[in-house]
N, C-alpha and C positions, 0 to 999 in steps of 0.2 A: 340711477343711485348703483355706483359701485359697489361691485361684494362685499370691501370691507366695510363699505358707509353705512353699518348699522347699531346696532347699540355697544355691539361687546369689540366694534372693532376687530370682527378677525377674522382672517383671509378662508374667503368662502370657495368649496370645488361643489360645480354641480355633477351629479355624479350621473350617470347614463347607463341602463339595465337592458340587456340584449331581450330579443322577445320575434324577433321574424315582421310580417308584418303589422302586428300592433305597434311596429313601431313609431305607429301612426300617429298612436296615441298621444307619444313623447312632445308632438309638437303643435299638438294642443293644447299641453298642459306648460308649453315653453311659450306658448303665444300670451298665457294667460303669464307666467311669473313675467316676463319682459315689459307687457302691459302696466303691471306692477311697479317696473321700477328696479327689479331685479338684475342686476350682470354679474356675472361670477367672477374672480380672481382667475381661474383656473380649470380646467375640464378634462375628465378621466372618462372615456366611455371603453365599451365591450358588447359584440357580434353586433347588431342592428344600432346599438347606443354609440358604438364608433363611429360610425355612418352620422349620425345628426350630432352628437357632440361633436367629430369634425368643420360641418358645416358649421351652426351656433358659434367653434371659437373663429371662423372666420368672417361670420359676418354676426357679430352681438347683439342686434337688433330686434327693431319691431319687424322692419320691413325687414331683414334679412332671413327671420323668422317665416314670415308671411309669403316670402318666397319658394323657402322651402316643406310648405304645406302646399302649394302651385305642383312642386312636383314631386310630392307625395302622391296630390291627387289624380297625375297622371301618369305612374305606375303600374303595371300592370306580374303578374306574377311570371312571365316568359322574359319582362326586364333585368331581372333578381335572378330567379330561377328558372335559365333558359335551358328545359328538357326538350332535347328533340328524339328522332327517333331512331337516328343513327348513336345519338349517345348512350340511349338504350342500347340500343342491340350492343357499343361496344363493351359498357357494363356487363351484361349478360357473357360475352363470349371474351371476353379479356381482363374480366373481374378489373376493371378499369375505375375511376369515379366518375358518380353521377353527370355529375351539375362540370358547365366550365366555370370558369371565376368572371370571362367576356361581356358577363351585365352587368355584376358588380364593379369590375374595373370602369366600362366606358360610362355608365352612371357618376362614378366619381371624378372622372377621367371630364366630364362633359360640364360639370355642374359643382365641382368645389371651389371657392375663388382664391387657389394659393396651389402650388404643386410641391411644398415642403411642409412637413410637421411644426421647423423651427415659424416656419412664416406666418402664421398663423394671430391675427390678434390677442388674442388671448391663448397660453400655454397651455398645451392641450395634451395629451399622453394616452396612448390606445394601447388597452390590453391584452393579449393574446396568449396563446396558451403550447407551449413546448411538446408537441405529441407522442416524443418520445419519453419524456421523464413526468412527464405534468406540470413540468412548473411555470410559474408566470409571468410574463416575457412582453415588459414592457417598452412599447415605441414614442420618442417625443422628439422624433427628429427625422429626417433623408425621406424618403418619398411618401405621400399620405395616399396616396391608391394604394400600393403597398400595405403598409399597412393596416388598412383598415381592409384589403381582400382578405388579408392573412384571418386579422380578429371575426370574420364572418364564413370564415367558412367553417363549415357544420363539418365534422366527422364523419365518413362514409358515402356523403351527397358530394364533397367539393375536394377536391384534390390539400394539402397539405402548404402550406409557401415554404421554398426556402430560402431563406433572410442568416447572411455572413454564416452559414456551416448548420443553423439549427432547422428545424421542421417544425413551422407555426400555423396553428390552426384555431379555430372560434374560445376567442376567450372566455366565455360563458363554461369550458370544461373548467378552469383553471378558477375561472375569479366571477365568477356573469354578473356578480353587483361591484362596480370594485373600488369597495369602500376605505380597503389598505391601503390601495395603491393613495387614493387621495387621500387618507393620512400621511403617509409617505414621502409625500410631495409636499407639504406643507401646509395642508386644509384643519384647520380648526373649528368648520363650520360647512355642511355638508348640506347641500340640496340634492337629495334623491331623485330620481326621475325613471321611476319604473315602466315597463309596459303592461302587468299585471298576466292571467294567463285565463282561458276561456273558464269561467264558472260554474257557468248555467248550461251547459251542453249536455243533449241526453245518454248521447255513444261516443266511443273513442274519433278520435279522427280517422281520415281514409288515407290510406297511402304513408308508403313510407317517411316520404319530408316530412309529412303533415302530420302524425304521429311522433316523430323526432325532435320538432321545434315543438309541440306539445308537450312534450315530456323537458326539452328545456325551461319551459318558461315556470314549470313548476319549481324546478332545479331550483329557479331562480329566487323565486320566491321563497323558499323555505328559506336556501341557504345568507338571502338577504337581511330576512326578519333573524335570524341565528349572529350572523355579525354582528349586528344593530343593538343585539341583548348585551353585549359584550364587549361591549367599547368603552373603553375608558376615559374615567372621569373629563369634566374638561374639553373634549369633544362634542359641539352642538351637532344634531340633527334635525331635520326637517323629510319627511316623507309625505311626496304630494298621490293623493288615493290616488289608483287606479279605477278605471271604468267596471264596477259591478252593478247588475248581472255587463257580464260579457259570455255574447255568444259565439262564436267563428273559431276560426284554425287563423293559427302565426302564417299558415302557407298559403291564405283566402285576402288578397289586394280588391276583392269588390268593394268591405268596405273601409274604405280610407275616410270619404268626406264623414259620415257618420261619426268614426272612430273623432274623428281633429274637431268634428262640434261639440260632439260629446266636453271630450276631454277639456276644451277650453270653459265650457259650462261649470263643468262639476270642478275644475281648480279654482274659478273664480269665486263658486261657496266657499270654498276652500279658504280662500283666504280671508274672505268676508267674513268668516267664522273663528278667525286666529287660528289656522293653523300654522300662518309662521312663527305663531308665536309659541306654542303650546309644544309641537317637537311630537314624539311619540309612533308609534309603526299603528299604522291606520289596522282597522280589522282585516279591512279587502283584502290586506296580505296575508293575513293568518289563513290555516285550509279552512273551507267551510264544504257548504250546500245550499242550494234552495229549494 
């Protein structure tokens, strides 16, 4: 079923939020959605959601999503966040950035089924942030790897990416769930695919990058909730419920298989319960404790 093939005939966007290794949860959500027959008219993604969204836009089929799940199952922290002793010493002595872009770039170039954004099967829009003035910068054409590297560049951990005279970093800074971007690109029906946040941990994460990623996931959930509550009438939206309770860090890639499996079951249950008809913001996205 194509995105516009629904009761309202509205142009449908899949909107992918950020969330580090919790991006595996989105893969399970996508698998359930695509198996149910959903297909987007356009894709908007920020941070790790840019990576998942870009892959979906190039292979918007159940087989494509299953291949993405296999890629995720093979990932380690070092593949995405290649921190070495040399990079750490450089960070300490030269005040350089801690992590190289090489891991993300290699991952994208080896697995994405197209080279330039405009060559995707479905229009894809990658959300980044101008690190100088905080503007949201949307990339819809040009090298896909460059756009995704920019959108996933966490400030302080990765260097910003210079692009056409601007310095671009993680899209989560300015638009972590890029709802407004999807609407500006013509979407009237939003399927929001979040990652969620670690809501059941008993203590803070350990380490600078883990702490930064955890903070971003909290920011994402809060901003997304606010943006959705103030949407203008006529915009239809559905938020796939994130996993809850959720333990672990968005810097931890050892739980990928569990995240994907749980997300498939969780999303299937949500669809069966009428989630794609009811709309609204799931309670799992709002502040809560366990």
